[in-house]
C-alpha positions in Angstrom: 0.5 -10.7 18.6 0.0 -12.3 15.1 -3.7 -11.5 15.4 -3.1 -7.8 16.1 -0.7 -7.6 13.1 -3.3 -9.2 10.8 -5.9 -6.8 12.1 -3.5 -3.8 11.7 -2.7 -4.9 8.1 -6.4 -5.3 7.4 -7.2 -1.8 8.7 -4.3 -0.4 6.7 -5.5 -2.1 3.5 -9.0 -0.9 4.1 -7.9 2.6 4.7 -5.9 2.6 1.5 -8.4 0.6 -0.6 -10.2 3.8 -1.8 -6.9 5.4 -3.0 -4.4 2.8 -3.9 -4.6 -1.0 -4.7 -2.9 -2.9 -1.9 -2.0 -6.6 -2.0 0.2 -9.1 -0.3 0.2 -7.3 3.0 2.6 -9.0 5.4 4.3 -6.0 6.8 2.0 -3.0 7.2 4.9 -0.6 8.1 6.5 -1.5 4.7 3.2 -1.0 2.9 2.8 2.4 4.5 6.3 3.5 3.6 5.9 2.1 0.0 2.6 3.9 -0.4 4.1 7.2 0.6 7.0 6.7 -1.8 4.7 5.5 -4.6 2.5 8.6 -4.4 5.5 10.8 -4.6 7.3 8.9 -7.4 4.3 8.2 -9.5 3.0 11.7 -9.3 -0.1 11.3 -7.1 -2.5 8.7 -5.8 -4.3 8.4 -9.2 -1.1 7.2 -10.9 -0.3 4.4 -8.5 -1.3 0.9 -9.8 -0.4 -1.3 -6.8 1.5 -1.3 -3.5 2.8 -4.3 -1.7 5.2 -4.8 1.2 7.9 -5.4 -1.4 7.4 -2.3 -3.5 5.0 -0.5 -5.8 4.1 0.0 -9.4 2.9 3.1 -11.2 0.2 3.0 -13.8 1.4 3.1 -17.4 -0.1 5.7 -19.7 
């Protein structure tokens, strides 16, 4: 079970690595939800600095 969660988190991080910086992945469902929210709130993928399972940060101008 734990191995499949780690593998799932690694796949999620790899799929997002080209678009958004992802770190501290412990809960891949939370990261996916935070990524969707970050893209909407920050105004696009290019404006997202980092996404974690706890939240996200937008790039500052």
